N, C-alpha and C positions, 0 to 999 in steps of 0.2 A: 568139380566145383563149378557152380553156375556163376555167370558174370552179370554185372549191372550194366544197364544201357548208359552210354556216355555220349554227350554231345559236345561238339567243338564249334567255334565260329565258322560262318559260311565261307569266309576268306582264309581258312586255314591253309597254309602253304603245304607243299608236298613234303614227305618225310626227308627227301634228300637235300632239302634246302637248309638243313642244319640250323633250325630255329625252333622255338617253342611257342605253341599257341595254347591258350588256356582251355581246359576241358572241364566239364561239369557233369554231374549225374542228372539223368532225366527224371528219375523217379526216386522216391524215398527208399533208402536202403533198409531191408528187413532186419539187419544186424549191424551194430556199430561197436567197434572195439577201440578202446583207448590204450596206447602203449607209451609208458614213460621210460625213456631210454637213458641208461647210464653206461659207464665204461664197461662194466662187467655183466650187468643184468638188465632185463626188461621186466617192468611191472605191467601186467596185462589185465585189463578190466573191461567188462562188457556192461551194457545197460540192461542187465537182467537181475540185478540184486545180489548176484553171487560175489563172494570175496575175490579180490584181485589175487593173481598168482604170479610167481616170479619164474622167469626163464633166463637161462644163460645167454649172454650176447655173443653167441657163436653161430657159425653157419649151420652146423648140424641141428642145434636146438631150435634155431629160427625156422629152418626148413620143416621140422616136425610141427612147430606151432602153426605155420601157415597152412600146412596140409590138413590140420584139424579144424580150421576155421569153417564156420557154416557157409553154405552157398549164399552169395549176395552180400558179403560182409564189406563194410567200409572201415578202413583203419585210419585212425588219427594219431599222429605223433608230433613231436616238436624237434626243431634243429638243436643238436647237442654237440656242436663242434666236430661233426663228422662221424660220431659214434652211431648215428642212425643209418649210415649209408648201407651197411650190411643188411639191415632190415628192409630198406627200400629196394635193394637188388633182388632179394628173395620174393618180396611182394610183387615186383614187376614180372619176375620170371613165372610166377603162378597166376598172373593176370588179376591180382586183387587190387582194387582201387585204393589209393591212399592219399590223404591230405597232410602235408607238413605244415602245421599251424603256426601262425604268428604268435610268438610268446607273449607279447604285450596284449594281444586280443584275448588270449586264454586267461591271462591274469585278471583282466577287467571282467571277464565272464565269471571267474571264481569269486571276485569281490562282490558280485551281485548276489551271491548266496550268503554273504556275511561270514564266511568261514575263515578262520585264522590258522587252523592246523594245516600242516604240510608234511606229507610223506609221499614216497613213490607211489604207493597204492592209492592215496587220495588224489594225487595228480593224474594218475591213469583213469580213475573214475570221472574226474572233471573233463578230461579229454574226450571220453566216450559220450558224456552228456552234451558237451560242446558240439560234437559231430551229429548227435541225434537231433539237436535243436536247430543247427545252422547249416545242415547239409546242402541246401539249395544254393548257398552263396560261397561254398568252399570249392576252390579250384583244385583239381587233382594233380598230384605230383607227376611231372613229365620229365624223365631223365634227359639231359642234354646228350647230343651225339659226341663221339670221341673227340672230334676236332674242336667242337665248341667247348667241351669240358677242359681240354688241354689249353686252349686259348685263354679261358677264364682263369685257370690256375697260373699261367705265365704272367698275365696282366696283373693279377692280384699280387703276385710276388714282386713285380716291378714297382707297383704302387707302395708296397711296404718298404722296399729299398730306397725309393725316392724320399719317403718320409724320414727315414734314418739319415739320408744324405743332407736334407735340409737342417735337421737338428745338429749334425756334426759341423756343417758350415757355420751355423750360428755360434757354436761352442768355440770353433777355431778363431772367430773374430773377436770374441770377448777377451777383456784384459785378464791376464793370469800368467801362470808360469809357462816358460817356453817349452817344457817337456810335454805339457798338456796339448799345446798347439801342435807340436810335432806329432803327437799321437793321433790327434784329429785328422791331420793331413794324410797320415799313413792309412788311416781307415777310409778316408775319402778316395784315395787311389784304389784301394781294394774294392770299394763300392762301385767306382766307375768301371772297373774291369767286369764286375758281376753284371752291371747294367748293360754293358756292351754285349756280353754273352747272351743275356735275355733278349735284347733287341734282335740279335742275329737269329735266335731260335723263333721268335715271334714272326719276323719277316719271312723266314723259311716256311713256317706253318701256313701263313697267309698265301704265300706263292703257290703252295701245293694244292690248296683248296680253291677251285675255280669260283664257286659260289661265294665263298668268303671274300675273295679278292674283288668280286663284283660289288658286293655290299660295301666294302671299304671305299672303293672307287666312287660309288654313288654318294656316300657320305662326304667325301672330299670335294665333290662338285659344288657344295655349298660354301661360298666364301666365308672364311673364319674357322672352318673345320680342317685342322691339320692332320697329318698322317697318324700321329700318336693319339690324338683325340678320336679319330675315326676307328682305330683299332680298339681303343678302350670302350667306346660305345658298342662296338660289335661284340665285345666280351661281356659287358655288364648289362646290356639291354637287347638280348637277341629277339625279344618279342616285337620289335619295331616292324611295322608293316602288317601285323596281324590283329590290330585293335583300332579303335577310334582315336581321334586326336585328343579328346578329353581323357580317355583311359591312358594314353601314352604320357600326357602331362602329369596325371596323377601318379603313375608308376615312377616317374622321375622326381616326384616330390615338388612339382612346380605348379600345382593347381591351387589357386587362392581359395581358402575356406572361409565362409561367412561366420561372423561372430555377432549376430543380431539378437536382441531381446526386447520385445515390446516396441517402443518407439526408438530405441537405441540402435544405431547402425555402427557396429564396431569395425575396427581396422582389420581388413582381411589379410591374412598371412598365408604363405605357402609352407606346407609342412608335410611330414609323412614321406612315403615313397622310399626309394633306395638312396641313401645319403651319398654314396660314392659317385652317383651319376651327377649330382649337383656340382661337385668339385670339378668333374670332367668338363661339364658344359660351361662353367664360369669362364674358363680360359678361352673356350670357343666363342663365347658371347663377347668377350673383350676384343678378340680378333675381328669378329663380324661387325662390331660397332665402329671399328677403325678402317676396315677394308672397303673398297669400292664394290659393294654388293647390295642386294635387295634389303638387307637388314640395317644398313647404316642410316638411311632416311627414316626408317621406323624408329630407331633409337633416338635420333635427333629430334623427331617430332615429340616424343615422350618427354625428353628433357626440356624442350622449349615450352611445353604445356605446363611445366612446373613439377614434374615428377622427379623424385630424387634419383641420382644416377644409379644407385644400387637397385632401386625398384625398376628402372628402365632396363638395366642389364638382366634382371630376373625375367622381365617380359621377353627379352631377346632370347634367353635360354629356353623359355617355353616355346617360342616361335621355331627355334631350331629343331626341337623335338617333334613338333607338329608337322613341320615341313619334311623332315627326314622320314617320319612315319608314313606320310602320304606318298612320298617317292618310292619307298619300299613296297607299299601296297600296290602302286601302279606297276612296279617291277614284277611282283608276284603274279598280278593279273595278266601281264604280257607273256609270262612264262607258261601260264596254264593253258 
């Protein structure tokens, strides 16, 4: 099976640096296949007018499907709660490039055709058409290293438990029967034990990986970024250091988007990106605005100029991302 030429940014870090740099196709793919993934089956459609076919979502069936793909095929799929991982593994093993599409973008693309019908076969066909038309802007799926994947899973679980803990704390404080309060406190004790176990596992993982430890130490060198914030950033934004400052801010959902029309200049808001990063950076921005570091005067100047405190904090969040991205880029350049 032939392969497509792939390009990555010039400052792409080495593979052992346990990070992910975006890669794109250099030339238009001769074949594009859309695959709509469900728990038990895959609907497979190509941009050749043929009807979609159904394949079992098993390693054996997927391996045969991948082996039968024409040379130079680009595969487009969507995230489906992990049911697409088996497909991604087999595509990676066979060297077939794949893009895991943003569901909202695919839905917007589908609405542009005015179609209301929805089936697995129709969705697979739309994914193929999406890849055929937008291939130049579609980043290829790059699997995370084992350490990065484990760290991301542990941090995600910790964030889930923290959300449950906050909810239980609020329930325990609300007026009501003593039995409910006692139940909440018992669950809080169990959650604290689970969180302590997760923290121990996360710290051990970070200690074992020299490059990950260096990354976290570099993040913590910026006043306001604490140990848990640094670890969470390393887990949720491994691309830091492999992109421009504007790209990093956009990925974090901290890029202000214009809302202008004619002579109207609308209020610019930050949106998009990875929502979990914003919550991580908000606490870091609060700390940076209060600590004796380079971002405190920046925050104070914005507030004194009339900016709302929330707007000023958002600007500090953006600054944190841009600064850490630049520091990681310099670190990568020093290591190369």
